[in-house]
C-alpha positions in Angstrom: 80.2 -90.0 149.1 78.2 -89.5 152.6 81.4 -89.9 154.4 83.5 -87.2 152.7 80.5 -84.1 152.8 80.0 -85.0 156.3 83.8 -83.6 157.5 83.8 -81.2 155.0 80.6 -79.4 156.5 82.3 -80.1 160.0 85.5 -78.2 158.5 83.5 -75.3 157.2 81.8 -74.9 160.4 85.1 -74.3 162.4 86.6 -72.0 160.0 83.5 -69.7 159.6 81.8 -70.0 163.5 80.2 -67.0 163.2 79.1 -66.8 159.4 75.0 -66.8 159.5 75.2 -67.8 163.4 73.5 -65.4 165.9 74.8 -65.5 169.4 73.4 -64.3 172.6 76.4 -62.0 174.2 76.7 -60.0 177.8 74.3 -57.2 177.7 76.8 -54.5 179.1 79.1 -55.9 175.8 76.1 -54.3 173.4 75.8 -51.0 175.0 79.5 -50.4 174.8 79.7 -51.8 170.9 76.8 -49.1 170.5 79.6 -46.2 172.6 81.8 -47.3 170.4 80.0 -47.0 167.4 78.5 -43.7 168.0 81.3 -42.3 169.5 82.5 -40.9 165.4 79.2 -39.9 164.4 77.9 -36.4 165.2 74.9 -36.3 162.7 73.6 -38.5 160.3 70.6 -39.1 157.5 69.0 -41.8 156.2 66.5 -43.3 153.7 63.7 -45.0 155.4 61.1 -47.6 155.3 58.6 -47.4 158.3 56.0 -50.5 159.1 53.8 -49.0 161.4 51.1 -51.6 163.7 48.6 -49.9 165.5 46.6 -52.1 168.3 43.2 -50.8 167.1 43.9 -51.9 163.4 44.2 -55.6 161.8 46.6 -54.3 158.7 50.0 -52.6 158.9 50.1 -49.4 157.6 54.0 -48.7 155.1 55.6 -45.8 154.4 58.5 -43.8 153.1 60.9 -40.8 154.4 63.6 -39.6 155.5 65.6 -39.2 159.2 68.0 -36.8 160.2 69.8 -37.2 164.0 72.4 -34.8 165.3 74.2 -35.3 168.3 73.1 -35.0 171.4 69.1 -34.4 171.4 67.7 -33.8 167.3 66.0 -36.1 166.1 63.8 -35.9 163.1 60.8 -38.1 160.8 59.4 -36.8 157.7 56.9 -39.4 155.9 56.5 -38.6 152.3 54.2 -41.3 151.2 51.4 -42.1 151.1 50.4 -39.9 154.4 52.4 -37.2 154.8 53.5 -35.8 158.3 57.1 -34.6 159.8 58.0 -35.7 163.3 60.3 -34.1 165.6 61.9 -34.8 168.7 64.2 -32.1 170.8 65.3 -34.4 173.5 62.3 -35.3 175.5 60.1 -33.0 173.4 58.2 -34.5 170.7 56.2 -32.5 168.1 54.3 -33.5 164.8 52.9 -31.7 162.0 50.2 -34.0 159.3 49.9 -32.7 156.0 46.4 -30.3 155.3 46.8 -29.9 158.9 47.5 -26.2 161.0 48.0 -27.3 164.4 50.5 -29.7 165.5 50.4 -32.4 168.6 52.7 -32.2 171.4 53.9 -34.8 173.4 56.6 -34.4 176.4 58.4 -37.7 177.8 60.0 -38.2 181.1 63.3 -36.4 181.2 64.9 -40.2 182.0 63.5 -41.3 178.4 65.0 -37.5 176.8 68.1 -38.0 174.1 70.6 -36.1 176.3 70.0 -38.7 178.8 70.6 -41.6 177.0 73.7 -40.5 175.2 75.1 -39.1 178.4 74.7 -42.9 179.5 76.6 -44.1 175.9 79.6 -41.1 176.4 82.7 -42.8 177.6 83.3 -46.4 178.9 79.9 -47.5 180.5 81.2 -49.9 183.1 77.5 -51.0 184.4 73.9 -51.3 183.0 71.8 -48.2 183.4 70.3 -48.4 186.9 65.9 -49.5 186.0 67.0 -50.5 182.4 66.6 -54.2 181.0 68.6 -54.5 178.4 69.3 -57.9 176.2 72.0 -58.0 173.3 73.4 -60.8 170.5 75.6 -60.7 167.7 75.2 -61.8 164.3 79.0 -61.7 162.5 79.4 -57.9 162.6 75.6 -56.8 163.3 74.5 -56.1 166.4 71.2 -56.6 168.2 69.9 -54.7 171.6 66.7 -54.7 173.3 66.0 -51.5 175.5 63.6 -51.7 178.5 63.2 -48.3 179.7 61.2 -48.8 182.7 58.6 -46.7 184.5 56.0 -45.0 183.1 56.6 -43.9 179.6 55.3 -44.5 176.5 58.4 -46.2 175.1 58.1 -50.1 176.3 60.8 -51.6 174.6 63.2 -50.3 172.2 65.0 -52.7 169.5 68.1 -51.5 167.6 70.1 -53.5 164.9 73.5 -51.2 164.1 76.8 -52.3 162.7 80.6 -52.3 163.8 80.6 -48.5 163.0 77.6 -47.0 164.4 75.5 -47.4 161.1 71.9 -48.7 162.5 69.9 -51.3 160.4 66.4 -51.1 162.2 65.0 -49.7 164.8 61.9 -51.3 166.3 59.8 -49.1 168.8 57.4 -51.3 170.9 54.6 -48.7 173.1 52.5 -49.8 175.8 49.3 -49.2 174.2 50.6 -51.7 171.9 51.8 -50.0 168.9 54.9 -50.8 167.0 57.0 -49.0 164.5 59.4 -50.8 162.7 62.1 -48.7 160.6 64.8 -50.1 157.9 67.4 -47.6 157.2 68.9 -47.3 153.6 71.6 -44.7 152.3 73.0 -43.8 155.4 75.3 -40.4 155.3 77.3 -39.7 158.4 78.7 -36.7 159.7 77.1 -34.0 156.8 77.1 -30.7 158.8 73.6 -31.1 160.1 72.4 -27.5 161.2 69.5 -26.1 163.4 67.6 -24.9 160.0 67.6 -29.1 158.9 64.9 -29.4 162.1 62.1 -27.2 161.2 58.7 -28.7 161.2 57.8 -25.6 159.4 
């Protein structure tokens, strides 16, 4: 019986080599896949679960909320529970409000880490890796994963993006230089819904 099972397993591996199998791919291939996927997306919304690991705490903070994104420079994260807050990224400027607080915080990132710069690099044929940026990539079936290290002295140490062929993001991980890490898992992604500036307000 064992002599029959072993050849069957080998045949299955040959017929379905990509099923559940992760393989490294060229960084440029991964970036070009991301560019192709995002080329047909002007905006999207999604439900998310965020797991935040703070370097000063031993336990992770888990929260639920929504994300809105509009090319080329608008990104908004709204957390509903357990601690209500809103974060707006307009190109390289981050503003955040927390429930019951009147004032909001403001952080300015280096220009090279702004959304406009990133989408300028992902427009059309990329041709080469962005200068000063480290990139790794792998592929599991139709799911790509990119690890992007911006370099420089900005707050972000590394971004990890998992996305499908059609550009739908499934997971985003942000590692900061201070040791903090945020992991966002995406659900109910809706593309090209016609978001406007009114959908990106902190008030």
